[in-house]
C-alpha positions in Angstrom: -4.8 12.8 6.7 -3.1 13.8 10.0 -5.5 11.6 12.0 -4.9 8.6 9.7 -1.2 9.2 9.8 -1.4 8.7 13.6 -3.3 5.4 13.2 -6.9 6.2 12.7 -8.5 3.3 10.8 -10.5 5.4 8.3 -12.4 8.6 7.9 -16.0 9.2 6.8 -18.4 12.2 6.6 -21.2 12.0 9.1 -24.7 12.2 7.5 -26.3 15.6 7.6 -29.8 16.1 8.9 -32.3 15.9 6.1 -29.7 14.3 3.8 -32.2 11.5 2.8 -31.9 7.8 3.2 -28.6 7.3 1.3 -26.6 9.5 3.7 -27.2 7.4 6.9 -27.0 4.2 4.8 -23.5 5.0 3.5 -22.5 5.9 7.1 -23.8 2.6 8.5 -22.1 0.6 5.8 -18.8 2.3 6.7 -19.3 1.5 10.4 -20.1 -2.2 9.5 -16.8 -2.4 7.5 -14.8 -0.9 10.3 -16.3 -3.3 12.8 -15.2 -6.2 10.7 -11.7 -4.8 10.5 -11.5 -4.3 14.2 -12.6 -7.8 14.9 -9.9 -9.2 12.5 -6.9 -10.7 14.2 -4.1 -8.2 13.9 -1.4 -10.6 12.9 -0.6 -14.2 12.2 1.3 -15.8 15.1 4.8 -16.9 14.3 8.3 -15.6 14.0 8.8 -12.0 15.1 11.6 -11.3 12.6 13.0 -12.4 9.3 16.6 -11.4 8.5 17.4 -13.5 5.4 18.8 -11.1 2.8 20.5 -13.6 0.6 18.2 -13.0 -2.3 18.9 -9.3 -2.7 18.0 -8.1 -6.1 21.0 -7.4 -8.4 19.2 -5.8 -11.3 17.4 -2.5 -11.5 13.7 -2.9 -10.6 11.3 -0.7 -12.4 8.2 -0.7 -10.1 7.7 -0.1 -6.4 4.3 -1.4 -5.2 3.3 0.0 -1.7 0.5 -1.1 0.6 -0.6 0.8 3.7 -3.6 1.2 6.0 -3.9 2.7 9.5 -1.0 5.1 9.9 -0.3 4.9 6.2 -0.6 8.6 5.2 2.1 9.7 7.6 4.4 6.8 6.6 3.8 7.4 2.9 4.6 11.1 3.3 7.9 10.3 5.0 8.8 7.7 2.3 7.9 9.9 -0.7 9.8 12.8 0.8 13.0 10.8 0.5 12.6 9.8 -3.1 14.6 12.0 -5.6 13.0 13.6 -8.7 15.1 11.4 -11.0 13.9 8.2 -9.5 14.0 5.6 -12.3 11.0 3.5 -11.3 7.2 3.9 -11.1 5.5 3.9 -7.7 1.9 2.5 -7.3 0.2 2.8 -3.9 -2.8 1.1 -2.3 -3.9 2.9 0.9 -7.0 1.8 2.7 -9.0 5.0 2.4 -12.6 5.8 1.4 -12.7 7.0 -2.2 -14.2 10.4 -1.2 -10.8 11.2 0.3 -8.5 9.8 -2.4 -8.1 13.0 -4.4 -7.4 15.0 -1.3 -4.8 12.4 -0.1 -3.0 12.6 -3.4 -2.8 16.3 -3.1 -1.7 16.0 0.5 1.1 13.6 -0.4 2.2 15.8 -3.2 3.2 18.6 -0.7 6.3 16.7 0.3 7.0 14.6 -2.8 9.4 15.6 -5.5 7.6 13.2 -7.8 4.0 14.0 -9.1 1.4 12.1 -7.1 -2.0 11.6 -8.6 -4.9 9.1 -8.4 -4.7 6.2 -10.8 -7.2 6.2 -13.7 -8.5 3.1 -15.6 -5.9 2.2 -18.2 -3.1 4.3 -16.8 0.3 3.2 -18.0 3.0 2.5 -15.4 5.9 4.9 -16.1 9.1 5.7 -14.3 9.0 8.8 -12.1 5.3 8.8 -11.4 3.3 8.0 -8.3 -0.2 6.5 -8.7 -2.6 6.2 -5.8 -5.6 3.9 -5.8 -8.7 6.1 -6.2 -11.8 4.0 -5.6 -13.3 1.4 -3.2 -12.7 -1.1 -6.0 -9.4 -2.9 -6.2 -6.5 -1.4 -8.2 -4.6 -4.1 -10.2 -2.6 -4.6 -13.3 -4.9 -5.4 -16.3 -2.0 -6.0 -18.7 1.8 -6.0 -18.5 2.1 -2.3 -18.0 -1.4 -0.8 -17.4 -3.6 -0.4 -14.4 -7.3 -0.8 -13.9 -10.0 -1.4 -11.3 -11.9 -4.5 -10.4 -14.9 -5.3 -8.1 -13.7 -8.8 -7.4 -13.2 -10.2 -4.9 -16.5 -8.4 -4.0 -16.7 -9.8 -0.5 -13.2 -8.8 0.6 -13.3 -6.6 3.7 -10.1 -4.7 2.6 -11.1 -2.2 -0.2 -9.0 -1.4 -2.1 -6.9 -4.5 -1.4 -3.1 -4.6 -1.3 -3.1 -8.3 -1.9 -5.0 -7.8 -5.2 -2.4 -5.4 -6.5 0.6 -7.5 -5.3 -0.9 -10.7 -6.8 -1.6 -9.0 -10.2 2.0 -7.9 -10.3 3.1 -11.5 -9.8 0.8 -12.6 -12.7 1.3 -9.8 -15.3 4.4 -7.6 -14.5 7.2 -8.5 -16.9 9.9 -6.4 -15.3 11.3 -6.3 -11.8 9.4 -5.0 -8.8 9.9 -4.2 -5.2 7.0 -4.7 -2.8 6.7 -2.6 0.3 4.2 -3.2 3.1 3.7 -0.4 5.6 1.8 0.2 8.9 -1.8 -1.0 9.0 -4.4 -3.1 10.8 -5.2 -6.6 9.7 -3.4 -9.0 7.3 -4.0 -7.4 3.9 -0.8 -7.5 1.8 0.9 -10.2 3.7 0.2 -13.1 1.4 0.7 -10.8 -1.6 4.1 -9.7 -0.4 5.0 -13.4 0.1 3.9 -14.1 -3.5 6.2 -11.3 -4.7 9.1 -12.7 -2.8 8.5 -16.2 -4.0 8.5 -14.7 -7.5 12.0 -13.4 -7.0 11.1 -9.8 -6.2 12.7 -7.8 -3.4 10.3 -7.1 -0.5 10.4 -4.7 2.5 8.2 -4.6 5.6 8.0 -1.6 8.0 9.4 -2.4 11.5 7.3 -2.4 14.6 8.9 0.7 16.3 8.0 3.0 13.4 4.5 1.5 12.7 1.5 3.3 14.1 -0.4 -0.1 13.9 1.8 -3.2 13.6 -0.7 -5.5 12.0 0.0 -5.8 8.2 3.8 -5.8 8.5 3.7 -8.2 11.4 1.6 -10.7 9.4 4.0 -10.4 6.4 7.1 -11.0 8.6 5.4 -14.0 10.2 4.9 -15.5 6.8 8.6 -14.9 5.8 7.4 -12.5 3.2 9.9 -9.7 3.8 13.5 -9.8 2.6 14.2 -6.9 4.8 12.5 -5.2 7.8 13.2 -1.5 8.1 12.0 1.6 10.0 10.1 4.0 7.7 12.9 6.5 7.8 15.2 4.1 6.0 12.9 2.7 3.4 13.4 5.5 0.8 17.2 5.2 1.1 17.0 1.5 0.6 14.9 1.9 -2.5 17.3 4.4 -3.9 20.2 2.0 -3.2 18.4 -0.9 -5.0 17.2 1.2 -7.9 20.1 3.5 -8.5 23.2 1.7 -7.3 23.2 -1.7 -9.0 
């Protein structure tokens, strides 16, 4: 978690001698995925900033959807540490991390969070005051207006689990209000989904360059005009509290 918080792309157990054919095969698949991520352009060329805040949400949102990748664990820990126990919305997180580390990451994030952090299970209901973390290499998404589930599709998507899949499912099925947050990470995952959230009328936040370990995903979102606001990680929790608790 510390290494990923500093910008490591991913983590994987090296195969042990005599582990059989599956050990090395899993390891090589992971290396193949990482090679594709590294070869992906880090951002979409375009505007470096977007400061239009005219569409600030005036009603209380009930869901915060957060996407993160390289550098994400550290950023998420800072963000969650600033959220009060009486926070009136649910938080759902997609972090690019291998499923073997998901449970450990939830426990690691819980150390500094006043809200309970646990991995999301199939059929989990989205409830205020809870933090649910994507738990498998399949994509976490809404399956109904207030329940989560996992899906294999798109099966050929290099980002697993995908932030875009979660954000797009919120646009399609979420009946309340939502705030989308895109944090540090390599690649473009989450940029188009954040834009879809904004186009739907939801408030959107991207992490700024100075506080990002890897300025890929937020940069791509900003270039698309997807972010209502661009903030350093230290200010995002306070902004969410302001939006949620001070209508």
